[in-house]
C-alpha positions in Angstrom: 0.0 0.0 0.0 1.4 3.4 -0.9 1.8 6.0 1.8 0.1 9.3 1.3 2.0 12.5 2.1 0.5 14.7 4.7 0.1 18.4 4.1 3.1 20.3 5.7 1.0 22.0 8.4 -0.6 18.7 9.5 2.8 17.0 9.6 4.2 19.8 11.7 1.3 19.5 14.1 1.9 15.8 14.6 5.6 16.3 15.0 5.1 18.8 17.8 2.4 16.7 19.6 4.6 13.6 19.4 7.5 15.3 21.0 5.3 16.4 23.9 4.3 12.9 24.7 7.8 11.6 24.9 8.8 14.3 27.3 5.8 13.6 29.6 6.3 9.8 29.4 10.0 10.0 30.4 9.2 12.2 33.4 6.5 10.0 34.7 8.6 6.9 34.2 11.5 8.4 36.2 9.1 9.3 39.0 8.1 5.7 39.4 11.6 4.2 39.3 13.6 3.6 42.5 17.1 5.1 42.7 18.5 1.6 42.3 16.5 1.0 39.1 17.7 4.4 37.7 21.3 3.5 38.5 21.0 0.2 36.7 19.5 1.9 33.6 22.3 4.4 33.6 25.0 1.7 34.0 23.5 -0.2 31.1 23.4 2.9 28.9 27.0 3.8 29.8 28.2 0.3 28.9 26.4 0.5 25.6 28.0 3.8 24.8 31.4 2.5 25.6 31.0 -0.6 23.6 30.0 1.5 20.5 33.0 3.8 21.0 35.4 0.8 20.9 33.9 -0.4 17.6 33.9 3.0 15.9 37.7 3.5 16.3 38.7 0.3 14.5 
């Protein structure tokens, strides 16, 4: 099925509304996590960044 292109003003509206939802969702998610859970998430993210950095330099 071919995708139809949205008019620019409608596409811009959806882009702005979508970015709002991501910001709200992240804040609410962080409010519900314990400090230990946040720490685990941060450690996992840091490990992923470091593993990518090693591959990029080769």
